[in-house]
N, C-alpha and C positions, 0 to 999 in steps of 0.2 A: 131382590128378595126372591125372585125364580133360584136364584142359582142356589140360594141357602137352603131350600127344600130340598133340592138336587143332592146335594152335597149332606144331609139330613139321612134322606132315603138311602142313601148306600153308606152309611154307615151303619143304620138299623139292618143294612141287611150283610153286612159285613160280621155284623155284631153275631148276627143271629146265626148264617151261617157255621161261625165258631162254635160257639158255645151249642150247639146240639148236636154233634158230632161225639163233643168232653163229656155233656152231659148222659148221651148215652153209654158211651167207654165207661166213666164211672161206674153206673148203675148196673152193669151186665158183668162186670167181675165182682160184684158183692155177694156172698151169702147172705147176711145181713142188710139191713139198711146203717148208713154208714160206714160199713164194715172198709169201708177199700179206702177210710181214715186209718183204720189200722195196718191193712198192708203199706202204704206209704208210712208208716211211722217206722215197720217190723225193720220195712228194707235200709230205712233211714242209722238204728239202732245196730243192727248187724252189726260184725265187725267185718272187713273187706278182708277178698285173700292178698291182696296187693296195693300198692303206691298206686297202679293205678285205677285201680277199682273205687279207690277212694276217692284220687281226683276226678275220675267221671258222673259220680253221685256228686262232688262238689258243684261242679259245672251245668250240672243237670238243675240241682237244686235251685243257682244261680239265675240261671236260663229262664226258670220258671216261674220265680220271684219276680223279676225283669217284666214278664209277657202279664203276671196278674199287676204290679205298677203299673203297664201302659192299658191294663182294659177298664183299671179306674181308672186311671188321666182322661179315657175316651168319654167314661160316665159324666165323669166334672164336666169335662168344654160340653157335654152335650145338655147339662144340664142349664151352666152357664150363657150357653146359645139362644135354649128354650126362655131365659130368664133375663134376656139382658132387654129388651120389652123398645126393643127399633134403637137401641147406645151404640153408635159406630162406631167406639171405640172395643166394650164389650162384644163386640161382635167379631172385629176385629182379632183380637187375642183368644176367646174360644175359637175361630175357625185355624190360629195360628196352634194353637193347644193339639188342636182332632189334627192336624196333621202332623205334628210331631208325635204323638201318640200314632198314629198309623204308620208313622218310620220305626217307630220303637218296636211295633210286635213285627213288622217286616222282617227286622233286623233279629230278633229271637228269632224265627225261624228259623233264618240263615245261620245263624248262630247252632242251633240243634241238627240241622241239616249238613255246615262244617263239622262238628264234633263227631257226628257218624262217620262223617266218609275219614276224618282220620282214625278212628277207631280202628274200624275195615281195613285201610289201606296201608298205614302206618306199623301203626301197636299190636297188632294180634300176631302172637306167634305161630309160624307153621312149623307141622306137626310133624313132615313129612322127611 
């Protein structure tokens, strides 16, 4: 029982560390409430300059969508864990789902870094 509480505390602190900067960033760029949504759709619907720009946009949207799915799975796993009622099978299922969702988030963050690395080092044309 002690180990499960420790896991829940770690997950809760991870989620709060993740969402606080995201919400602050979303609110800081908006001139009107929910203006950041318009900015997202404007950037998506604008015509890309090159094929590279289109590929980068699609990759960013796919990675972002994957991160959202991972966060939803974190919430589902937490709910399953809290409502397991001491059932060992449900507790193990929730722990496994929680572990997989965290691994998925790590993969999403690594994918963002990898896309940025490839863009900066291989796809940017030098004008020298």
